[in-house]
N, C-alpha and C positions, 0 to 999 in steps of 0.2 A: 504494500501499500505507500502510496506517495505521501513526503511529509506533508502537503497541504491537506490531506485527507485527514490525518492523527489531528492536526491543528484543529479543524473542523469539529471533528468527534470530541476534543479535549475542552474547546470553548463550549459545546452544547452542553457536556457533562457538567460542567464549572457553572453554566448558567442555571441549568435545573436544581444544582446543588445549594446553589445561592439563593435562589427562590425559595425554597424548602425552608433554608435556615431564617431567612428573614419572615416569611409566614410565622415560623415558631416564636421568633422573637418578638412580633407584633401582637400575636395572641394574647387576649384577657380574658379575666373568669368574668362571667354575668355575676353582680351582685345581687344575690337573691336574699330574701326574707326568710327567716325560720319556717313562717306560715307557708309561704311558696314552696319551700323545699319538702314540708310534709306533704303538702297537695300533690307535688310531682310524684312523692314517693308511694301514696295512696293510689294512684292513677296508676302507675306502674304495676302495683299490686293487681288491680283490679284486670287489667290488661292482661297480665299472667294467666289470672284464674280464667277469664275468657278464651284466652289461647288454647289454655289444657283443656276446658270444655269443650272447644270444636274440634279437637284432635280425636 
């Protein structure tokens, strides 16, 4: 493979890796209250029960 093909390949992989690292660094947690977390957990339990009944 010629040298310029290797260069393009390295640049493409570097671009992908850089984008993933940037995305990880800029990700932020959602500030949820205790009540919201409780409702989310309750909904998850209800959905799990519904899924198990459907199977």
